[in-house]
C-alpha angles and dihedrals in degrees: 000000000000094000091048089047090064101030093050099035090235094182086073122075117248118247113255095220112353096188093051092047090051090052092048090051093048093054097039119114131225127017108358101185095101092048091050091049092047092053092044089053090075126089101267127180124225093269093051091046089053091051093048091050091053090049091051090050091049093050090050092049089051091055095248117162113247097189132175091028109107116233114241125176113209125187115210120195130161147118099277135071095282094174085080090055099047098075091054089050093049095049095042093048089064087061087061093045101262134125096213126206113189124206113195136186130227117277110278095010101099097116095041093050092048094050099042116087090207099049120122091247093055097040089051089068091218122201087229138354122216112212099205100185122148131193091281092062093058131060094247097116098056099083096093090210095309107140097201093047090047091055090051092049092050089053091046091050093049090049090054091052093046092052091047091049091049092048095051091047098044100037100032103027089226132149103241124222112200126190132225113227125255107225122228123260092223109091123209097197102028116227093359095051098108092048095047117094108227097039120112092237091055091047092048091050090050091048093050093049089048090051091054093045100044104036104046100128131117094248089071138037132199125233103204100219090160091063091044093053092045090051094056095032128269094242089054093044098051117061110188090189095053091045092050095045103036107005088241104166093220139009112298090231088071097052092100092052094045092048091048091054092049091049092048087060091049089050091050090050089056096043096255098127115118119257107189136052117204114199132205113212117207110071091355104068094016138010116258136019114290094205090056105028100038127217094299093047103057119093118236133122146058123315096040122083094220093042091053091049090060090045089058089059091052092046091053090048091052091048091051090049090052089059093047108274112141117232125214137167129228113178139152096233144103106279096229093046092050094047091050091072092054092046103040114019106102096209098052114115093189115071132189094260090060090063117084096193124016115199110178111156140102098273119117115269096248091058091049093049090053090052091050092051090050093048093050093042089233129131121248088246088068092061133099117188120202115195131152092212113092092201091057090045092053092047093054093045090052099047100028108032090166090069118087111232116182121210110239128209123234094254110079089204086076098048094093093045091050093050092048093046092055090068097212093152098051114162133191091192134007118209129188087256090056090054090051094048094098090058090046092057093040085056088052090058090052090048089052090051090050089051092055091048096048099040101188111089095219092050090046093053092047090049091056089066092211126195121193125201123203124191138144125259112288140179095253094059098031096107093051090047090053090048094052093046091054100037104043112096112150103047095037119113099199105007090218111168126215133187119233091254089053090050088053091050091052090058092069102025117125114240094021124111117197129191135186117188129201128188133197132176142171091292096053146277114324090194122214107351107166143031128193131185121188126185120202119232110177104304096343134086113217109207099228095178134008118170135158140184112260091221090079098049118135096030100096095247092139089059091053090049092050092050089051091049090051092050092050092044093052092051088057093047091250110159103189141031115211119195128188127203112203109188122228132172089263109037102067085116090079099040091114096034097113100041090048088056092052101263119147125226120263135172112293130208121235111325092345124112107213126211133181137202130183114233089232087077118116114219124205112222137193122253104286136138121232113226117232112264118253089246092052091049091049092050092049 
């Protein structure tokens, strides 16, 4: 069952009639992006993925609109026959909301293409490059059991990868995705193989650890192929026949799984990982129906196989919350009855204060999920809904296709494994602010409750007792700034992306003004919530980037930021602020951002809508304290 879970992507629903759905997609009219994504959201094997990729290419060649899929250019280099991998990547990317263009290198030319400034990969200016090299593409296996030589070969292999990563970053400006190596299932020293210097397994382990230690920076990410292969079984992952016949780096049956893991990383790079887990209750968090069986009749807790199965779901939910995933409840139940389990059952791991929004009522699940998204100030595409009932799952998929709804097996012991295998909460980096995100959004729910209680907007904002902190980019917060720039999609005026090294360069660049903004209130610290980059042209500042976390919408933060920009611009004799809005499928939220702040229209460039504002403008702001600057605090 577990092997099939991963190989067959069993958390995804199976297509009812794949051929018929392909034909319907081919003949459909208008924008076809949503239909492509809907078909890609099913569990497709390597043959079906190949067919869908060809269909996408044909529709593009015919000039069909693929909106709202987001274009993404991925370079793919390695030591195998990667042309066999590309169709699976293209079709799978649509599942994650991308229209993927793959740029490949010639067979056996990975290192040369990475290091050459004029190579096709580097000239393509890819958004990211996947370096898909396995153990056969590096000199790790040539030590013949010699420990000293093996150590040298590990260092040489890591140096090759470092130079390739640097070439792709410096010559092509790409984010680089490196792979750990899947070790081989054929031992040289039997049971002591992994512990014996000179064995290939020992060398692969040393290489993988060196990769994690040496290449942890935000201009590159790691795809943990070693963990993936070990999860499904090394003997299953490696196919000697397919390597010998076609130079396929792993068994073709695992192409869908590999492609999904690659595209999860792409989604995380673009801020498309999920942020909230919505939980059903009866027969999802415990066995039985609380309304019928009562507190003593439900099954949950140690000492019972079924009860422990439900505890494993709760434990995973708690672990996800600890790394920043927001938890909510959507259940058809009486509110007081449902809450009683969280408050009084001695074996419950999840408690009421772990839940940001608790929706227990008799509304349909789709309505409740919308209400949860509104209360958390999150989009529906940030939600995952876990429910044992196939009817409820189908309803949510139909009416809220943006919400991720994993299929669940009949055995509750496999619920937690299935949820984890789906990879909805993929991360390329986890900051302290990420870990605190669940508390941020739980605070949002409390703020919403305060807003309902107070009523008047001005009184509500005053009651929040907000304090805002302005400071330029710095080394300490550089990783978080990079993360916000590359993850923010909705409140992002231009969606320009920068690598961490480019962010570092901005800190010292003449004619560039940088700003990071933090916000706290009576319910806690919201962390870094906004980033602004301005570039000086004569006596104007062009606002290159302005982005903000959606969790602070409706509090007038953008007006405080604008007033600060004007004050800083005046002090540098800047006469005009110029702001561009570049529309994307996800940032319609800020289409009227500049006119609502008092900017006047100007001539735009390309798809941009351009707006201007004189720095003589006076900006009204909500009640909010300004924190003392770090320099002022240090001087005091």
